[in-house]
C-alpha positions as CSV (number, residue, x, y, z in Angstrom):
1,V,-4.3,-4.4,-18.5
2,S,-2.0,-1.9,-16.9
3,N,0.5,-3.7,-14.6
4,A,3.8,-1.8,-14.8
5,G,5.0,-0.7,-11.3
6,V,8.0,-0.2,-9.1
7,G,8.2,-0.2,-5.3
8,M,9.8,1.9,-2.7
9,A,10.0,1.5,1.1
10,G,11.9,3.3,3.8
11,P,12.2,6.5,5.8
12,L,11.2,9.5,3.7
13,E,14.5,11.4,4.5
14,C,16.5,8.6,2.9
15,Q,14.8,8.7,-0.5
16,S,15.8,11.1,-3.2
17,L,13.4,13.3,-5.1
18,A,14.7,11.8,-8.4
19,A,13.8,8.3,-7.2
20,M,10.4,9.5,-6.1
21,Q,9.7,11.2,-9.5
22,S,10.9,8.0,-11.3
23,L,8.4,5.9,-9.3
24,M,5.6,8.3,-10.0
25,D,6.5,8.3,-13.7
26,T,6.1,4.5,-13.9
27,N,3.3,3.9,-11.4
28,F,1.0,6.8,-12.3
29,F,2.1,8.5,-15.5
30,G,2.7,5.1,-17.1
31,L,-1.0,4.4,-16.6
32,V,-2.0,7.8,-17.8
33,R,0.0,7.4,-21.1
34,L,-1.6,3.9,-21.6
35,V,-5.1,5.2,-21.1
36,K,-4.6,8.2,-23.4
37,E,-3.6,5.7,-26.1
38,V,-6.4,3.2,-25.8
39,L,-9.4,5.3,-24.6
40,P,-10.1,7.3,-27.8
41,D,-10.6,4.1,-29.9
42,M,-12.7,2.5,-27.2
43,K,-14.9,5.5,-27.1
44,R,-15.3,5.5,-30.8
45,R,-16.2,1.8,-30.7
46,R,-18.4,2.4,-27.6
47,G,-16.9,-0.7,-26.0
48,G,-13.8,-1.7,-24.0
49,H,-12.4,-2.6,-20.6
50,I,-9.4,-1.1,-18.9
51,V,-8.1,-3.2,-16.0
52,V,-5.6,-1.5,-13.7
53,I,-3.5,-3.4,-11.2
54,S,-3.6,-1.1,-8.2
55,S,-2.9,-2.0,-4.6
56,I,-4.6,-2.0,-1.2
57,M,-2.2,0.8,-0.6
58,G,-4.2,2.9,-3.0
59,L,-6.9,2.8,-0.3
60,Q,-4.9,2.8,2.9
61,G,-1.4,4.2,3.4
62,I,1.1,2.0,5.2
63,V,3.9,3.2,7.4
64,F,7.2,3.6,5.5
65,N,5.5,3.2,2.1
66,D,4.8,7.0,1.7
67,I,5.7,7.4,-1.9
68,Y,4.5,4.1,-3.2
69,A,1.1,4.6,-1.5
70,A,1.0,8.1,-2.9
71,S,1.4,6.7,-6.4
72,K,-1.4,4.2,-5.9
73,F,-3.6,6.9,-4.4
74,A,-3.0,8.8,-7.6
75,V,-4.0,5.8,-9.7
76,E,-7.2,5.3,-7.7
77,G,-8.2,9.0,-7.9
78,F,-7.4,9.1,-11.6
79,C,-9.6,6.0,-12.3
80,E,-12.4,7.1,-10.0
81,S,-12.6,10.5,-11.8
82,L,-12.5,8.9,-15.2
83,V,-14.9,5.9,-14.7
84,V,-18.2,7.9,-15.0
85,Q,-17.2,9.5,-18.3
86,A,-16.0,6.1,-19.6
87,L,-19.3,4.4,-18.7
88,R,-21.1,6.9,-20.9
89,F,-19.2,5.3,-23.8
90,N,-19.7,1.7,-22.6
91,V,-16.1,1.5,-21.5
92,A,-15.5,-0.3,-18.1
93,I,-12.6,0.5,-15.8
94,S,-11.6,-1.9,-13.1
95,L,-9.1,-1.6,-10.3
96,V,-7.6,-4.9,-9.0
97,E,-6.3,-4.2,-5.5
98,P,-3.9,-6.9,-4.1
99,G,-2.3,-6.9,-0.7
100,P,1.2,-8.5,-0.4
101,V,2.1,-10.7,-3.3
102,M,5.1,-13.1,-3.2
103,T,7.1,-12.1,-6.2
104,E,10.6,-11.0,-7.1
105,F,9.2,-7.5,-7.2
106,E,8.5,-7.5,-3.5
107,A,11.7,-9.4,-2.6
108,K,13.8,-6.8,-4.5
109,V,12.2,-3.9,-2.6
110,Y,13.0,-5.4,0.7
111,E,16.5,-6.5,-0.3
112,E,17.2,-2.9,-1.3
113,A,15.7,-1.6,2.0
114,E,17.9,-3.9,4.0
115,R,21.1,-2.6,2.2
116,A,20.1,1.1,2.2
117,D,22.0,3.9,4.0
118,Y,19.9,5.3,6.9
119,S,22.3,7.9,8.0
120,R,20.1,10.7,6.6
121,T,17.4,10.0,9.2
122,D,17.5,9.9,13.0
123,P,18.6,6.7,14.8
124,E,15.1,6.1,16.3
125,T,13.4,6.1,12.9
126,A,16.1,3.9,11.4
127,D,15.7,1.5,14.3
128,I,11.8,1.4,13.9
129,F,12.2,0.7,10.2
130,T,14.9,-2.0,10.3
131,N,13.8,-3.7,13.6
132,L,10.1,-3.3,13.5
133,Y,8.9,-2.7,9.9
134,L,11.2,-5.0,8.0
135,R,10.8,-7.9,10.5
136,N,7.0,-7.6,10.6
137,S,6.8,-7.3,6.8
138,K,8.5,-10.7,6.3
139,D,5.9,-12.2,8.7
140,V,3.0,-10.5,6.8
141,F,4.2,-11.8,3.5
142,A,4.7,-15.3,4.9
143,S,1.2,-15.4,6.5
144,L,-1.0,-13.3,4.2
145,G,0.9,-13.1,0.9
146,Q,-0.8,-14.3,-2.3
147,T,0.9,-16.0,-5.3
148,P,1.1,-14.3,-8.7
149,E,-1.1,-17.1,-10.0
150,D,-3.8,-16.2,-7.5
151,I,-3.7,-12.5,-8.6
152,A,-3.9,-13.7,-12.2
153,E,-7.1,-15.7,-11.4
154,H,-8.7,-12.7,-9.7
155,T,-7.8,-10.5,-12.7
156,L,-9.3,-13.0,-15.1
157,R,-12.5,-13.1,-13.2
158,V,-12.7,-9.3,-13.4
159,I,-12.0,-9.4,-17.1
160,E,-14.7,-12.0,-17.8
161,A,-17.3,-10.5,-15.6
162,V,-20.6,-9.6,-17.4
163,R,-20.7,-6.3,-15.3
164,P,-17.1,-5.7,-14.4
165,P,-16.6,-4.2,-10.9
166,F,-14.9,-0.9,-10.5
167,R,-12.9,-2.1,-7.5
168,H,-11.9,-5.7,-6.7
169,Q,-9.8,-6.6,-3.6
170,T,-8.0,-9.9,-3.9
171,N,-7.3,-10.5,-0.2
172,A,-10.2,-10.5,2.3
173,A,-7.7,-10.1,5.2
174,Y,-7.3,-6.4,4.2
175,T,-11.0,-5.5,4.0
176,P,-11.3,-4.5,7.7
177,M,-8.2,-2.3,7.3
178,A,-9.7,-0.4,4.4
179,A,-13.1,-0.2,6.2
180,L,-11.6,1.8,9.1
181,K,-11.5,4.9,7.0
182,H,-15.2,4.7,6.1
183,A,-16.1,4.0,9.7
184,D,-14.6,7.3,10.9
185,P,-14.3,10.1,8.4
186,S,-12.1,12.1,10.8
187,G,-9.3,9.5,10.5
188,T,-8.9,9.1,14.2
189,L,-10.0,5.5,14.4
190,M,-7.7,4.5,11.6
191,T,-4.5,6.3,12.8
192,D,-5.1,5.2,16.4
193,A,-5.5,1.5,15.4
194,F,-2.4,1.5,13.2
195,Y,-0.3,3.3,15.8
196,K,-1.2,0.7,18.5
197,L,-0.6,-2.1,16.0
198,V,2.8,-0.9,15.1
199,F,4.1,0.5,18.5
200,K,2.1,-1.1,21.3
201,Y,1.0,-4.6,20.1
202,D,3.9,-5.4,17.9
203,A,4.6,-8.8,19.7
204,V,0.9,-9.7,19.4
205,L,0.9,-8.9,15.7
206,R,3.9,-11.1,15.0
207,L,2.5,-14.0,17.1
208,S,-0.8,-13.8,15.3
209,L,0.8,-13.8,11.9
210,R,3.0,-16.8,12.7
């Protein structure tokens, strides 16, 4: 089970390349290093199961989570490319894709975001992040967040499955969000829906979450 990960949220201009590279080294290359270690022996034994804790943000980018989403997209692409070869050797790969989870991991990301210096971005972007994104994120976690124990139960079901699924989403509330990309390959439906959700119907979103 590959579970190591770090988070990052905020305006792109306010994040250093060194911090971005460090995140990618943990979230993506950490997984790659692990798979390189365990896969050869699994192939020799013609049996094994690699379970990767990914994220719904590996399927759908979320505003102000550019680098974190990029790392999870990399995880998803890596596993999707590898799974067919692995199946030839009777090795399963499963991606567990949670939405928000109420842990110290998430709390730390948002505490750091609230204390960060936003002088390197324009005032409008800083205002959108601090007064829209952070506020709405707290409501999202309070309304839709899962416990670590719940994610552990989902992961256990994937591990024990007779035919392990390649993808397993733990939160049904996020299924429509991910489905928007498949409904319209041009991306227009998805971007329009998210734009309206963030900038036009912000009050409705907060009310519905509460």
